[in-house]
C-alpha positions in Angstrom: -0.1 0.1 -0.2 1.5 3.1 -1.3 1.2 6.0 1.6 2.3 8.3 -0.9 -1.2 8.8 -2.1 -1.9 10.6 1.1 -0.1 14.1 1.8 -0.6 16.9 4.2 0.6 20.7 3.0 -0.2 23.6 5.2 -1.9 25.5 2.4 -4.5 22.7 1.5 -7.3 21.8 4.3 -5.1 23.2 6.9 -2.7 20.6 6.8 -4.7 18.0 7.4 -4.0 14.8 5.7 -5.5 14.6 2.1 -5.4 12.1 -0.7 -2.5 13.1 -2.9 -3.5 15.8 -5.6 -7.1 16.7 -4.0 -8.8 18.3 -1.2 -10.4 15.4 0.0 -9.5 14.5 3.8 -8.7 11.1 5.3 -11.1 12.6 8.0 -13.8 12.9 5.5 -13.4 8.9 4.1 -13.3 7.8 7.7 -16.3 10.0 8.8 -18.1 8.5 5.7 -17.3 4.8 6.7 -18.1 5.3 10.1 -21.4 7.0 9.2 -22.5 3.5 7.6 -21.3 4.7 4.0 -19.9 1.6 1.5 -16.7 2.5 -0.1 -18.9 2.4 -3.4 -20.9 5.0 -1.8 -17.9 7.1 -1.0 -16.1 6.5 -4.4 -19.5 7.9 -5.4 -19.4 10.6 -3.5 -16.1 12.2 -4.3 -15.1 12.3 -8.2 -11.9 11.2 -9.1 -11.2 9.0 -5.6 -10.4 5.7 -6.0 -10.6 2.2 -3.9 -6.5 2.4 -3.7 -6.9 5.9 -2.4 -9.6 4.9 0.5 -6.9 2.1 1.3 -4.6 4.4 1.8 -6.5 6.6 4.0 -7.0 3.7 6.3 -3.7 2.8 6.1 -2.6 6.2 6.9 -4.8 6.0 10.1 -3.9 2.7 11.2 0.1 4.0 11.0 -0.9 7.1 13.0 -2.8 5.4 15.9 0.0 2.6 15.6 3.1 5.2 15.6 1.4 8.8 16.9 -1.7 7.2 19.2 0.4 5.9 22.1 0.8 7.0 25.6 3.7 6.7 27.7 3.2 4.4 31.0 4.0 6.2 34.1 
């Protein structure tokens, strides 16, 4: 899975992670999926989005939680 599909640029969507070359945020994709939309419905909602982009968004979120979402034990 190519994480390069997800980019962060402070000039685009306030620096939120987006699908490369778009203004579609990882957050928006995750919210749509968590609201019960299918991948097919998400693809219909965002012109030009691919299934690989959706998978990259999920991969990005999983990696973020794995690497950044840890709380040190005391």
